[in-house]
C-alpha positions in Angstrom: -26.6 -41.4 -14.5 -28.5 -39.7 -11.7 -25.6 -40.1 -9.3 -23.2 -38.6 -11.9 -25.5 -35.5 -12.3 -25.7 -35.1 -8.5 -21.9 -35.3 -8.2 -21.4 -32.6 -10.9 -24.1 -30.4 -9.2 -22.3 -30.7 -5.8 -19.0 -29.9 -7.5 -20.6 -26.8 -9.1 -22.0 -25.6 -5.8 -18.7 -26.0 -4.0 -16.9 -24.1 -6.8 -19.5 -21.3 -6.6 -19.0 -21.1 -2.8 -15.2 -21.0 -3.1 -15.4 -18.3 -5.8 -17.7 -16.2 -3.7 -15.3 -16.5 -0.7 -12.4 -15.4 -2.9 -14.3 -12.4 -4.3 -15.7 -11.2 -1.1 -13.1 -12.1 1.6 -9.7 -12.5 0.0 -9.8 -10.0 -2.9 -10.8 -6.9 -0.8 -7.7 -7.4 1.4 -5.3 -7.3 -1.5 -3.9 -3.9 -2.8 -6.8 -2.7 -4.9 -4.9 -1.5 -8.0 -2.0 0.5 -9.3 -1.6 4.2 -10.2 1.1 6.4 -11.6 2.7 8.6 -8.9 4.8 11.7 -9.7 6.9 13.1 -6.8 10.0 15.2 -7.0 11.9 14.1 -10.1 10.4 10.6 -10.0 7.6 8.8 -11.7 6.6 5.6 -9.9 4.2 2.7 -10.5 2.5 2.7 -7.1 0.5 -0.1 -5.7 -2.5 1.2 -3.7 -3.3 0.1 -0.2 -6.8 1.3 0.4 -8.1 -0.8 3.3 -6.9 -1.6 6.8 -5.6 -5.1 5.9 -3.5 -4.0 2.9 -2.2 -0.9 4.8 -1.1 -3.1 7.8 0.7 -5.5 5.5 2.4 -2.7 3.6 5.5 -4.1 2.0 5.9 -6.8 4.6 6.8 -10.1 3.2 8.2 -8.7 -0.1 11.9 -9.3 -0.9 12.6 -6.0 -2.7 11.0 -2.9 -4.3 12.3 -1.9 -7.7 13.4 1.8 -8.0 10.4 2.7 -10.2 7.8 1.3 -7.8 6.2 2.5 -4.6 3.4 1.7 -2.2 0.8 4.4 -1.7 -1.4 4.0 1.4 -4.6 6.1 1.5 -6.6 6.8 4.6 -10.1 8.2 5.0 -9.1 10.9 7.5 -6.0 13.0 8.4 -4.0 11.7 11.4 -0.4 10.9 12.4 -0.4 7.5 10.7 2.3 5.3 12.1 4.5 3.0 10.0 6.5 0.0 11.3 8.8 -2.4 9.6 7.0 -5.6 10.5 8.1 -8.5 8.2 10.3 -6.2 6.1 13.6 -7.3 4.7 15.0 -4.2 3.0 15.3 -0.5 3.9 12.8 2.1 2.7 12.1 5.9 2.6 8.7 6.9 4.1 6.9 10.0 3.0 3.7 11.4 4.5 1.4 13.7 2.4 -1.5 15.9 3.6 -4.9 15.8 1.9 -3.6 18.3 -0.7 -0.8 15.7 -1.6 1.9 18.0 -0.2 4.8 16.3 1.6 4.6 17.0 5.3 7.2 14.6 6.7 10.0 12.3 5.5 12.0 9.6 7.1 14.9 8.3 5.0 16.6 4.9 5.0 14.4 3.2 7.5 16.1 -0.1 8.4 14.2 -3.4 8.7 16.4 -4.3 11.7 14.0 -2.7 14.3 10.6 -4.2 13.6 9.0 -2.8 16.7 9.7 1.0 16.3 6.8 3.0 14.9 7.6 6.0 12.6 5.1 8.9 12.8 4.9 12.3 11.1 5.0 15.5 13.2 1.7 16.7 11.6 -1.4 15.0 10.3 -1.3 13.2 7.0 -3.8 11.6 4.6 -1.4 9.5 2.5 1.8 7.5 3.2 4.3 6.5 0.5 6.9 3.9 0.8 9.8 3.9 -1.6 13.2 2.1 -1.9 15.8 3.6 0.5 17.7 6.4 -1.2 14.9 7.5 -3.5 14.1 10.7 -1.6 17.7 11.9 -2.3 17.9 10.5 -5.8 14.6 12.1 -6.9 14.9 15.4 -5.1 11.9 14.9 -2.9 11.6 17.4 -0.1 9.1 18.8 2.4 6.5 20.9 0.5 7.0 18.8 -2.7 3.7 18.1 -4.4 2.7 14.6 -5.4 0.5 13.8 -8.4 -1.7 10.7 -8.5 -5.3 9.7 -8.9 -7.5 6.8 -8.1 -11.1 6.2 -7.1 -11.1 7.3 -3.5 -14.5 5.8 -2.8 -12.6 2.5 -2.4 -10.7 3.8 0.6 -11.9 2.1 3.8 
């Protein structure tokens, strides 16, 4: 009986350790949440990439992005944030926004063929949006368009 209780205690401790690792190590590296993003004539369900790990991964490793979805990367400061196509398998449109959520630069139909080229805006940006290729034209998104979205920016690292 005593050995049985010890075994269950050890199993419980191991489970608690694994759960703690998942909560504190793995979970913060996943996109934090989702927000509604309005830009041009479009409304998108945008996954948020709020930390270095999730921004680096971006859409890499995904097989496609539905027309009504986007990835929204948020940064803590304004800079010429570079985007590359590492581990991408489909083309995208890339949009940079300033801290006022105004479009400052757009690159359309970026091919996954060149996974070493880095795309950068001409001016500083705070946010980067990745959309399926062709969305910029289909949804009348242009320089100076204003985006609308909200999330708890205290989570941006």
